[in-house]
N, C-alpha and C positions, 0 to 999 in steps of 0.2 A: 445480707450475706451471712452465711453460717461461719462458725469458727474454723480454725485450721485443723487439719487431720492430726491425730496424735502420733502416728507412726507410718512407716513405709507401706505396710500391708493394708492399712485402712485407705491410704492414698490409692493403691492399685485397685482395690475393690470398688471404690467410689468411681474412679476414672473409667474402669472397664464397663461398669453398669451404665454410666452416662453415655459413653460412646456407643454402646450397643443400642440403647434406646434411640439415640439420634439417628443412627444408620437405619434402624428399622422404620423410623418415620420417613426418612428420605426415600426409602425403597417403596413403601406402601403409599404414602400420600403424594409424593412427587415423582414417582416412577423413575428414580435416578438409575442411570446405567451401572452395570456391575463394575466397570472400570472407575467410574466416579466414586462409588462407594468405597472401593479399594483405596483410592487416593486419599479420600477424606479420612478414612480410618487410620491410614498410615500417618498423615499429617497430625491428626489429633493425638495419636500415640506418642509421636515425637515431641509435641508440645507438652504432653503430660509428663514425659521424662524430664524435660527442661524445668517444668514447674516444680517437680519433686525436689530438684536441687535447691530450690528456693523455699522449700518447706511449704509448698502450696499444692492443693489438688486442683483438678479442673474446675471444681465447684467453687473454689475460693480464690483462684487466680484473678489478678486485677489488670488494669490497663497497662501499668508499668511492666508487668510480667510479659504481656504479649509484645509490647514494644521492644523489650530487651531481647526476646526470642527472635524477632524479625531482624534486629540489629546484628545478632549473632550469625544469622543466616547470611546477611549481607557481607559480613566480615569473612565468611567462608567462601565468598565469591559467587553466591547464587544470583541468577539474573533477576532483575526487578519484576519482569513479567511472571516468573515462577513464584516469587515472593507474594505477588498480588493474588495468585491463585490460592496460596496457602492462607493468606489473610481472609479471603472470601470464605473458605471452609470454617475458619475460626469464628467469623462473624455470624454465619448461619448456625453454627453450633450453639453459640451463646444466645442467639435470638430464640432458639429452641428451649434452652434452659429457662430463659425469662418467661416465655409463654407457658411453660409447664410449671412455673412457680418455684423452680429450684434456686432462682436468683431474683433479686429485685432490680437488676440493671443488666445492661449488655456492655461489658467492659471493653469490647472491641469497637464500639461505635465511634469514639473520638479519634481512632487511628485512621489516618488517611492512606489511601491506596499508594503503594510505592510507585514513583514516577518512572516510566520507562523512557529510555532514550530512543527516539525515532531515528532510524538510520537515514542519512542524507541520500537522496536519489542519485543514481549514476547519471552523468551528463557528458555528452560529447562536446568537444571544443568546436568553435566555429570552423576551424581548419578541417577537422574530421568530417563535419557535415558537408563542407565544400567538396571534400574528396569523394563523398558518396554521390553528390550531384554530378561531379565530373565523370565518375565511372558510369552512372546510369545513362549519361549522354552518349556513351560509346556503344551502347547495346543497340544493335540494328533491329529493324522490323517492328511489327505491332507490339510485341512483348516489351520492347524497350520503351515504346511510347506509353504503353499502359503503366509500367512501373514508374516512369517519370511523373505521370499525372498523379499516381497514388502518393509518391514521395513528396511532391509539391503540396498536395492538399494536406497531408499529415503534418508537415513542418510549418505550413502557412497558418493552419487553424488549430493545431494542438489537439487533434482528435484522438480518442481512444481507438484502438485497433478494431474493436467490435463496431464502432460507429463508422469507421472508414469502409470496411469491407461490406457493411450492410447499408451503404448509401443507396437510396432509391434514385431513379432518374429525376424525380421531381425535386431532389434536394438542391439543385442548382437554382439560385435566385434569378429573377427575370433580368436583372442588370449584370448578372454573372460575376459580381464582385463579392459575393458571399454565398454560403451554403447554409441551408436549414438543417440543423442537426437535432435528431431526437436522441437524447442521452438517458442517463439513469433516471428512474422514476417517471419515464415517459415524458420528461420535460424537454421543450424545444429551446434552442438557442441559435444565434447566428454566428457562423464561423467566417471570418474574413478570408478573402483570397487575394494574394498578391497578383500583380500583373503576370508574373511568370507562371503562377498557378492557373490563372485564367487561360493563358496561351497553351499550357500543357493540356488542360481539359479539352480545349477546342481541337487540338491535334489528336487527342485520344478519341473524341467523338467521331472523327472521320474514319477511324479503323475499328470502332467498337464491334461492328457486325462480325469481325473475324473471330470473336470469342463466343458467338452464339451458335447454337445447334442449327441444323438445316432440316426443313420439312418441305417437300415438294419444290425443292430448288430455291426456297426462300428462308431467310434467317428466322428462327423462332423468337417470338417476342419475349422480352424479359423485363421485369420491373426494376431490375438492379442496375446501378451505374457500372459496376464491375462484375458482369455475369461470368459464370463458368458452367461447364456441363456436368458438374458434380451434383450430389444429392441436395446440397443447400441452395443451389441455383446461383450462388455468387462465390467469389474467392473466399476461402476460409481464413480465419485469423492465423492458424498454424501455417498455411501455405504462404501467406504474405510474410510471416516472420522468417520462414526459410528463404524466401526471395531476398530479404534484407541481409541475411547471413551471407548468401552467395555474393551479393553486391559488396558487402564489406570486404570480402576476400579480394575482389577485383579492385577495390579502392585502396587496398593496403592498410585497412583498419582492422584491428583485432575483432573477429566475429563475436567474441564473448562480450564485447562492449556495445554491440548493436542489437537493438530490438525495437519494435514499434513503440513500446512504452518509454524507452530511453529517448527516442526522438520527441515524444511528448514532453518529457522532462527538459530536453534541450530547448524546445520551443519556449517554455515558460521561463527558464533561466536566462536565455539570451534576450528575451523581451525585457526582463527586469534589469539586466545589465545595461540595456540600451536606454533605460530611463522610464519604462512603462510603469504606471501606478498599479499597485497590488489589486485594487478592486476590479480594474479592467481585465487583468490577467485571470482573476477568479471567474469572471463572467465568460471569458473565452474558453476556459477549461471546463466550465460547467460544474464547478465545485459548489455544493450547497453551503459549506462552511468555509469562511475565509481562513480559518486556522489551518486547513488542509493546504491552502495555497502558500501560506507563510513559510513552509519548509523550503521553498525555492529561494526565498530571500537569504537564507543561511548559505545555500550553495553559491549564490551570486556573491555574497560577502566574502566567502572563503576564496573564490576565484579572484576577486579584486585584491584581496590581501596578497595572494600569490603573485599577482601582477606587479603590485607595488614592491614587494620584496625581491623580485627578480629583474624588474625593468627600471626601477627608479634610479636616476643618475647618481644620487648621493650614495645609494647602496652599492652601486658598481664602483664608485670612487673609493668607498671603504674597502671593498674586496681587493682592489688593486694595491691599496696601501698595506693591507695585511700580507 
């Protein structure tokens, strides 16, 4: 590592030259987008200004300087995800300096990426899910039967909405107690069906032809379980999401709380609250990594805490004494 710059002007000249060389490399060798170059240039300039207050140039700054800069950003309220992007720019910049022989190390290497807090998924209560099922049971005709079947399958198997609307007729297993789901990465899994879901699918099968187009007085064949006459050939994700919003209004549940993915969250959380093991829930959701499934344990734990604090007899006794 070279010695410290002797004055402010030398810092600025050194910094400007290094930043310019780095951005040129990013543009030519990596075809970085104009917006990326702008952001990198801005972040490096800001770190250069910070380093200057510590009597360092970009060429001489060390690990502690970078760590202190990130800490200062955090104290200013910057999001961890944004800080991570800035750290990425710094790491790439110093890797460039190392490769070009300006430094004998990359001072950003020991610094870990700021940990982002993953937001907990929104979940409906069991009562709210029950209200949706009560409301769908009051919808007359084939449309009500179809929506009942879709809702039962979604909540029984925790499907993604794309998996639900894209179910082929062949998805139903021979014993009708499970469905074969082709999920992300074209991987297949079995989704269980409750007896209610089995009965709902059977009722829907009896009126499925009502949703098929007609040709020469006969229903047009369709490979989809939930066909439509639209371009896709089946109910779209957007259409099903709107059907759920309308159902939420009828059920007295805030429409903003209801979506196909929220029902998938509810499926997972309610299973864990009921004592299901995490690995089984992972398999049913089709998650490749169990850490993705673990987020639901936090939701379940929070709901159990709320239950204890609001329903425990000792808590109620304390409230009365207060």
